[in-house]
C-alpha positions in Angstrom: -2.3 -154.5 -38.1 -4.6 -152.7 -35.7 -7.3 -153.8 -33.3 -10.6 -152.2 -32.2 -12.3 -153.4 -29.0 -16.0 -153.3 -28.3 -17.2 -154.0 -24.8 -20.6 -154.1 -23.1 -21.5 -154.9 -19.5 -24.9 -156.3 -18.4 -26.8 -155.3 -15.3 -27.3 -157.3 -12.1 -30.2 -159.7 -12.3 -31.5 -158.3 -15.6 -31.4 -159.6 -19.1 -30.5 -156.6 -21.3 -30.2 -157.2 -25.0 -26.5 -156.7 -25.2 -26.2 -158.3 -28.6 -28.3 -155.6 -30.3 -26.3 -152.8 -28.6 -23.0 -154.3 -29.6 -24.2 -155.1 -33.1 -25.3 -151.4 -33.6 -22.0 -150.1 -32.3 -19.9 -152.4 -34.5 -22.1 -151.7 -37.6 -21.8 -147.9 -37.0 -18.0 -148.2 -36.7 -17.7 -150.3 -39.9 -19.9 -147.8 -41.8 -17.5 -145.0 -40.9 -14.4 -147.1 -41.6 -15.1 -148.6 -45.0 -11.4 -148.5 -45.9 -10.5 -151.3 -43.4 -9.8 -154.9 -44.3 -10.9 -157.2 -41.5 -8.4 -159.9 -40.7 -9.9 -161.6 -37.6 -12.8 -161.2 -35.1 -12.7 -162.7 -31.6 -15.3 -162.7 -28.8 -15.0 -163.3 -25.1 -17.6 -163.3 -22.4 -17.3 -163.6 -18.7 -19.4 -163.1 -15.6 -20.9 -165.1 -12.8 -24.1 -165.3 -11.0 -23.3 -162.2 -8.9 -21.1 -160.5 -11.5 -22.4 -158.5 -14.4 -21.9 -160.1 -17.8 -19.0 -158.7 -19.8 -18.8 -159.2 -23.5 -15.7 -158.1 -25.5 -15.4 -158.3 -29.3 -12.0 -157.6 -30.9 -11.7 -156.8 -34.6 -8.2 -157.1 -36.0 -7.8 -155.2 -39.2 -5.5 -153.4 -41.7 -6.2 -149.9 -42.7 -6.0 -149.7 -46.5 -5.6 -146.0 -46.6 -2.2 -146.1 -44.7 
């Protein structure tokens, strides 16, 4: 089993649309890697009032071509 991590960090005192950026990045990766079989997806977010928001998405998968 393998894992692919996607991360995105927000900016101080701004409300960037992190979900669209991550969604596009993940969809592009999936389009290129059609041979994978996804086993599990996990998401974690952290950040405080003075810290930039950090979102991490991990995709656990098997590569069918190997």
